[in-house]
ZATOR-499614 format. One record per residue (C-alpha): residue in three letters; residue number from 1; x, y, z. Coordinates in steps of 0.5 Angstrom, whole numbers. Each point is the difference from the previous one (the first is absolute). Layout:
<lovo type="ALA" seq="NUM" east="X" north="Y" up="Z"/>
...
REM end
This chain:
<lovo type="UNK" seq="1" east="-33" north="104" up="98"/>
<lovo type="UNK" seq="2" east="7" north="2" up="-3"/>
<lovo type="UNK" seq="3" east="0" north="8" up="-3"/>
<lovo type="UNK" seq="4" east="-1" north="1" up="-8"/>
<lovo type="UNK" seq="5" east="6" north="4" up="1"/>
<lovo type="UNK" seq="6" east="5" north="1" up="6"/>
<lovo type="UNK" seq="7" east="3" north="6" up="-2"/>
<lovo type="UNK" seq="8" east="4" north="1" up="8"/>
<lovo type="UNK" seq="9" east="6" north="-3" up="-2"/>
<lovo type="UNK" seq="10" east="6" north="4" up="-4"/>
<lovo type="UNK" seq="11" east="5" north="-3" up="4"/>
<lovo type="UNK" seq="12" east="5" north="-5" up="-2"/>
<lovo type="UNK" seq="13" east="1" north="-7" up="2"/>
<lovo type="UNK" seq="14" east="6" north="-4" up="1"/>
<lovo type="UNK" seq="15" east="-3" north="-7" up="1"/>
<lovo type="UNK" seq="16" east="-3" north="2" up="-8"/>
<lovo type="UNK" seq="17" east="5" north="0" up="-5"/>
<lovo type="UNK" seq="18" east="0" north="-5" up="-6"/>
<lovo type="UNK" seq="19" east="4" north="-5" up="4"/>
<lovo type="UNK" seq="20" east="-3" north="-1" up="6"/>
<lovo type="UNK" seq="21" east="-7" north="-1" up="-5"/>
<lovo type="UNK" seq="22" east="3" north="-4" up="-5"/>
<lovo type="UNK" seq="23" east="3" north="-5" up="6"/>
<lovo type="UNK" seq="24" east="-8" north="0" up="2"/>
<lovo type="UNK" seq="25" east="-4" north="-2" up="-6"/>
<lovo type="UNK" seq="26" east="6" north="-5" up="-2"/>
<lovo type="UNK" seq="27" east="-1" north="-4" up="7"/>
<lovo type="UNK" seq="28" east="-7" north="1" up="0"/>
<lovo type="UNK" seq="29" east="-3" north="-4" up="5"/>
<lovo type="UNK" seq="30" east="-4" north="-6" up="-3"/>
<lovo type="UNK" seq="31" east="-6" north="3" up="0"/>
<lovo type="UNK" seq="32" east="2" north="6" up="-3"/>
<lovo type="UNK" seq="33" east="3" north="-4" up="-6"/>
<lovo type="UNK" seq="34" east="-7" north="-3" up="0"/>
<lovo type="UNK" seq="35" east="-4" north="6" up="0"/>
<lovo type="UNK" seq="36" east="5" north="3" up="-6"/>
<lovo type="UNK" seq="37" east="0" north="-6" up="-4"/>
<lovo type="UNK" seq="38" east="-9" north="-1" up="0"/>
<lovo type="UNK" seq="39" east="-4" north="7" up="-2"/>
<lovo type="UNK" seq="40" east="-5" north="0" up="5"/>
<lovo type="UNK" seq="41" east="-7" north="2" up="-4"/>
<lovo type="UNK" seq="42" east="-2" north="8" up="-1"/>
<lovo type="UNK" seq="43" east="3" north="7" up="-4"/>
<lovo type="UNK" seq="44" east="7" north="0" up="-3"/>
<lovo type="UNK" seq="45" east="5" north="2" up="5"/>
<lovo type="UNK" seq="46" east="6" north="5" up="-2"/>
<lovo type="UNK" seq="47" east="5" north="2" up="5"/>
<lovo type="UNK" seq="48" east="6" north="5" up="1"/>
<lovo type="UNK" seq="49" east="5" north="0" up="5"/>
<lovo type="UNK" seq="50" east="5" north="6" up="2"/>
<lovo type="UNK" seq="51" east="1" north="6" up="2"/>
<lovo type="UNK" seq="52" east="-6" north="3" up="-3"/>
<lovo type="UNK" seq="53" east="3" north="7" up="0"/>
<lovo type="UNK" seq="54" east="6" north="-2" up="-5"/>
<lovo type="UNK" seq="55" east="0" north="5" up="-5"/>
<lovo type="UNK" seq="56" east="1" north="-5" up="-6"/>
<lovo type="UNK" seq="57" east="-7" north="-3" up="1"/>
<lovo type="UNK" seq="58" east="-5" north="1" up="-6"/>
<lovo type="UNK" seq="59" east="-6" north="1" up="4"/>
<lovo type="UNK" seq="60" east="-3" north="3" up="-7"/>
<lovo type="UNK" seq="61" east="-1" north="-7" up="-3"/>
<lovo type="UNK" seq="62" east="-1" north="-3" up="6"/>
<lovo type="UNK" seq="63" east="-5" north="6" up="0"/>
<lovo type="UNK" seq="64" east="-3" north="-4" up="-7"/>
<lovo type="UNK" seq="65" east="1" north="-7" up="3"/>
<lovo type="UNK" seq="66" east="-4" north="1" up="5"/>
<lovo type="UNK" seq="67" east="-6" north="3" up="-4"/>
<lovo type="UNK" seq="68" east="0" north="-4" up="-5"/>
<lovo type="UNK" seq="69" east="-1" north="-5" up="5"/>
<lovo type="UNK" seq="70" east="-6" north="1" up="5"/>
<lovo type="UNK" seq="71" east="-1" north="-7" up="2"/>
<lovo type="UNK" seq="72" east="7" north="-1" up="2"/>
<lovo type="UNK" seq="73" east="3" north="1" up="6"/>
<lovo type="UNK" seq="74" east="6" north="4" up="1"/>
<lovo type="UNK" seq="75" east="5" north="0" up="7"/>
<lovo type="UNK" seq="76" east="6" north="5" up="1"/>
<lovo type="UNK" seq="77" east="4" north="-1" up="6"/>
<lovo type="UNK" seq="78" east="5" north="4" up="1"/>
<lovo type="UNK" seq="79" east="0" north="8" up="4"/>
<lovo type="UNK" seq="80" east="-2" north="5" up="-4"/>
<lovo type="UNK" seq="81" east="3" north="7" up="-1"/>
<lovo type="UNK" seq="82" east="-2" north="4" up="5"/>
<lovo type="UNK" seq="83" east="-2" north="5" up="-6"/>
<lovo type="UNK" seq="84" east="-4" north="-4" up="-4"/>
<lovo type="UNK" seq="85" east="-6" north="5" up="-1"/>
<lovo type="UNK" seq="86" east="5" north="3" up="-5"/>
<lovo type="UNK" seq="87" east="1" north="-6" up="-5"/>
<lovo type="UNK" seq="88" east="-6" north="-1" up="-3"/>
<lovo type="UNK" seq="89" east="0" north="-6" up="-4"/>
<lovo type="UNK" seq="90" east="1" north="-3" up="8"/>
<lovo type="UNK" seq="91" east="-5" north="4" up="4"/>
<lovo type="UNK" seq="92" east="-5" north="-1" up="-6"/>
<lovo type="UNK" seq="93" east="1" north="-9" up="1"/>
<lovo type="UNK" seq="94" east="0" north="2" up="7"/>
<lovo type="UNK" seq="95" east="-7" north="1" up="0"/>
<lovo type="UNK" seq="96" east="-2" north="-6" up="-5"/>
<lovo type="UNK" seq="97" east="-5" north="-5" up="4"/>
<lovo type="UNK" seq="98" east="5" north="-6" up="-3"/>
<lovo type="UNK" seq="99" east="7" north="3" up="3"/>
<lovo type="UNK" seq="100" east="2" north="-2" up="8"/>
<lovo type="UNK" seq="101" east="7" north="3" up="2"/>
<lovo type="UNK" seq="102" east="0" north="-2" up="7"/>
<lovo type="UNK" seq="103" east="7" north="3" up="2"/>
<lovo type="UNK" seq="104" east="7" north="-2" up="2"/>
<lovo type="UNK" seq="105" east="-2" north="-8" up="2"/>
<lovo type="UNK" seq="106" east="6" north="-5" up="2"/>
<lovo type="UNK" seq="107" east="1" north="-5" up="-6"/>
<lovo type="UNK" seq="108" east="-2" north="-6" up="4"/>
<lovo type="UNK" seq="109" east="-7" north="3" up="0"/>
<lovo type="UNK" seq="110" east="1" north="2" up="-7"/>
<lovo type="UNK" seq="111" east="2" north="-7" up="-1"/>
<lovo type="UNK" seq="112" east="-7" north="-2" up="2"/>
<lovo type="UNK" seq="113" east="-4" north="5" up="-2"/>
<lovo type="UNK" seq="114" east="4" north="-1" up="-8"/>
<lovo type="UNK" seq="115" east="-2" north="-7" up="0"/>
<lovo type="UNK" seq="116" east="-7" north="1" up="-4"/>
<lovo type="UNK" seq="117" east="4" north="6" up="-5"/>
<lovo type="UNK" seq="118" east="-1" north="-2" up="-8"/>
<lovo type="UNK" seq="119" east="4" north="5" up="-2"/>
<lovo type="UNK" seq="120" east="6" north="3" up="2"/>
<lovo type="UNK" seq="121" east="1" north="8" up="-3"/>
<lovo type="UNK" seq="122" east="8" north="3" up="-2"/>
<lovo type="UNK" seq="123" east="-2" north="6" up="-3"/>
<lovo type="UNK" seq="124" east="5" north="6" up="0"/>
<lovo type="UNK" seq="125" east="2" north="5" up="-3"/>
<lovo type="UNK" seq="126" east="7" north="-1" up="-5"/>
<lovo type="UNK" seq="127" east="2" north="7" up="0"/>
<lovo type="UNK" seq="128" east="0" north="0" up="8"/>
<lovo type="UNK" seq="129" east="5" north="-7" up="0"/>
<lovo type="UNK" seq="130" east="6" north="1" up="2"/>
<lovo type="UNK" seq="131" east="4" north="-1" up="-7"/>
<lovo type="UNK" seq="132" east="-5" north="-5" up="-4"/>
<lovo type="UNK" seq="133" east="-4" north="-5" up="4"/>
<lovo type="UNK" seq="134" east="4" north="-5" up="-2"/>
<lovo type="UNK" seq="135" east="-2" north="-6" up="7"/>
<lovo type="UNK" seq="136" east="-6" north="1" up="7"/>
<lovo type="UNK" seq="137" east="1" north="-3" up="6"/>
<lovo type="UNK" seq="138" east="-7" north="0" up="0"/>
<lovo type="UNK" seq="139" east="-1" north="-4" up="-6"/>
<lovo type="UNK" seq="140" east="4" north="-6" up="5"/>
<lovo type="UNK" seq="141" east="-5" north="1" up="6"/>
<lovo type="UNK" seq="142" east="-7" north="0" up="-5"/>
<lovo type="UNK" seq="143" east="3" north="-6" up="-3"/>
<lovo type="UNK" seq="144" east="1" north="-4" up="6"/>
<lovo type="UNK" seq="145" east="-6" north="0" up="1"/>
<lovo type="UNK" seq="146" east="-2" north="-4" up="-7"/>
<lovo type="UNK" seq="147" east="-4" north="5" up="-3"/>
<lovo type="UNK" seq="148" east="0" north="5" up="-6"/>
<lovo type="UNK" seq="149" east="3" north="6" up="0"/>
<lovo type="UNK" seq="150" east="-3" north="7" up="-6"/>
<lovo type="UNK" seq="151" east="5" north="5" up="2"/>
<lovo type="UNK" seq="152" east="4" north="6" up="-5"/>
<lovo type="UNK" seq="153" east="7" north="-4" up="-5"/>
<lovo type="UNK" seq="154" east="5" north="-2" up="4"/>
<lovo type="UNK" seq="155" east="7" north="-3" up="-4"/>
<lovo type="UNK" seq="156" east="1" north="-6" up="4"/>
<lovo type="UNK" seq="157" east="-7" north="-3" up="-1"/>
<lovo type="UNK" seq="158" east="-1" north="3" up="-8"/>
<lovo type="UNK" seq="159" east="0" north="-7" up="-2"/>
<lovo type="UNK" seq="160" east="-4" north="-4" up="6"/>
<lovo type="UNK" seq="161" east="-6" north="-4" up="0"/>
<lovo type="UNK" seq="162" east="-1" north="1" up="7"/>
<lovo type="UNK" seq="163" east="-2" north="7" up="0"/>
<lovo type="UNK" seq="164" east="-5" north="4" up="-4"/>
<lovo type="UNK" seq="165" east="4" north="6" up="-2"/>
<lovo type="UNK" seq="166" east="0" north="6" up="-5"/>
<lovo type="UNK" seq="167" east="4" north="2" up="-5"/>
<lovo type="UNK" seq="168" east="7" north="5" up="2"/>
<lovo type="UNK" seq="169" east="-4" north="7" up="0"/>
<lovo type="UNK" seq="170" east="-8" north="-2" up="-2"/>
<lovo type="UNK" seq="171" east="-2" north="-1" up="8"/>
<lovo type="UNK" seq="172" east="-6" north="4" up="-3"/>
<lovo type="UNK" seq="173" east="-2" north="-7" up="-1"/>
<lovo type="UNK" seq="174" east="1" north="-3" up="6"/>
<lovo type="UNK" seq="175" east="-9" north="0" up="1"/>
<lovo type="UNK" seq="176" east="0" north="-3" up="-6"/>
<lovo type="UNK" seq="177" east="5" north="-7" up="3"/>
<lovo type="UNK" seq="178" east="-5" north="0" up="6"/>
<lovo type="UNK" seq="179" east="-6" north="0" up="-3"/>
<lovo type="UNK" seq="180" east="3" north="-6" up="-4"/>
<lovo type="UNK" seq="181" east="4" north="-4" up="5"/>
<lovo type="UNK" seq="182" east="-7" north="1" up="5"/>
<lovo type="UNK" seq="183" east="-3" north="-3" up="-6"/>
<lovo type="UNK" seq="184" east="4" north="-6" up="0"/>
<lovo type="UNK" seq="185" east="1" north="-2" up="7"/>
<lovo type="UNK" seq="186" east="1" north="-7" up="0"/>
<lovo type="UNK" seq="187" east="5" north="1" up="-4"/>
<lovo type="UNK" seq="188" east="4" north="6" up="2"/>
<lovo type="UNK" seq="189" east="0" north="-4" up="7"/>
<lovo type="UNK" seq="190" east="0" north="-8" up="-2"/>
<lovo type="UNK" seq="191" east="3" north="-4" up="4"/>
<lovo type="UNK" seq="192" east="7" north="-1" up="-4"/>
<lovo type="UNK" seq="193" east="0" north="7" up="-2"/>
<lovo type="UNK" seq="194" east="-2" north="2" up="8"/>
<lovo type="UNK" seq="195" east="5" north="-6" up="3"/>
<lovo type="UNK" seq="196" east="6" north="2" up="-6"/>
<lovo type="UNK" seq="197" east="0" north="7" up="3"/>
<lovo type="UNK" seq="198" east="2" north="-1" up="7"/>
<lovo type="UNK" seq="199" east="6" north="-4" up="-2"/>
<lovo type="UNK" seq="200" east="2" north="5" up="-4"/>
<lovo type="UNK" seq="201" east="0" north="6" up="7"/>
<lovo type="UNK" seq="202" east="3" north="-6" up="5"/>
<lovo type="UNK" seq="203" east="5" north="-2" up="-5"/>
<lovo type="UNK" seq="204" east="1" north="8" up="-1"/>
<lovo type="UNK" seq="205" east="0" north="2" up="7"/>
<lovo type="UNK" seq="206" east="4" north="5" up="4"/>
<lovo type="UNK" seq="207" east="1" north="-6" up="5"/>
<lovo type="UNK" seq="208" east="1" north="-4" up="-6"/>
<lovo type="UNK" seq="209" east="5" north="4" up="-3"/>
<lovo type="UNK" seq="210" east="4" north="1" up="6"/>
<lovo type="UNK" seq="211" east="0" north="-7" up="2"/>
<lovo type="UNK" seq="212" east="4" north="-1" up="-8"/>
<lovo type="UNK" seq="213" east="5" north="7" up="2"/>
<lovo type="UNK" seq="214" east="2" north="-3" up="5"/>
<lovo type="UNK" seq="215" east="1" north="-6" up="-2"/>
<lovo type="UNK" seq="216" east="5" north="3" up="-6"/>
<lovo type="UNK" seq="217" east="3" north="4" up="6"/>
<lovo type="UNK" seq="218" east="2" north="-7" up="5"/>
<lovo type="UNK" seq="219" east="2" north="-4" up="-7"/>
<lovo type="UNK" seq="220" east="4" north="5" up="-1"/>
<lovo type="UNK" seq="221" east="8" north="-1" up="-2"/>
<lovo type="UNK" seq="222" east="4" north="1" up="7"/>
<lovo type="UNK" seq="223" east="-5" north="1" up="4"/>
<lovo type="UNK" seq="224" east="-4" north="-5" up="5"/>
<lovo type="UNK" seq="225" east="-6" north="-2" up="-1"/>
<lovo type="UNK" seq="226" east="-6" north="5" up="5"/>
<lovo type="UNK" seq="227" east="-3" north="-5" up="6"/>
REM end
């Protein structure tokens, strides 16, 4: 049986970057894609992937989410901070029985495990984000799975039907947003919305943008096409 909390990994992993994870999700096997599109029975599954030591993570509101949804299961993939005991909200979440912290995990293993995730979290403290909270590469990773996202306000997604974000400056509303989404999972994870999320992620993927840039460079006046 896997450990509920793995505090052994605090190092960085060069194969753990967002571009790697996004590619793995977009080109996942047919079996994984089938699981992503067909919800299994059981309690709602909530997920987060990333560096859990990041200072911008909004553990206060995540803690309230966990408390308000005792029947849901929360999984947080990523390395914990070395001094996690000094972060009261994170320390409290670590003690909650409906939370799992697998530690640093390879993208391929996460993709296999996250096929059952119903909702992804992207909750952050806007004041700790450099500049305004405009966009996040993590959003594309989540959307690539087809599943909905609940989180703090992001300018790039403020009018998007693909995600459920709090209004600007109202991160305190994210727990209620999660309640609302979990109450209508079939609506928020409809076949049509999941398809549109994956299409959006594919259209905005790093590789696709790189191809467009290289194409423009190759077709620029005075330049030979790239091989």
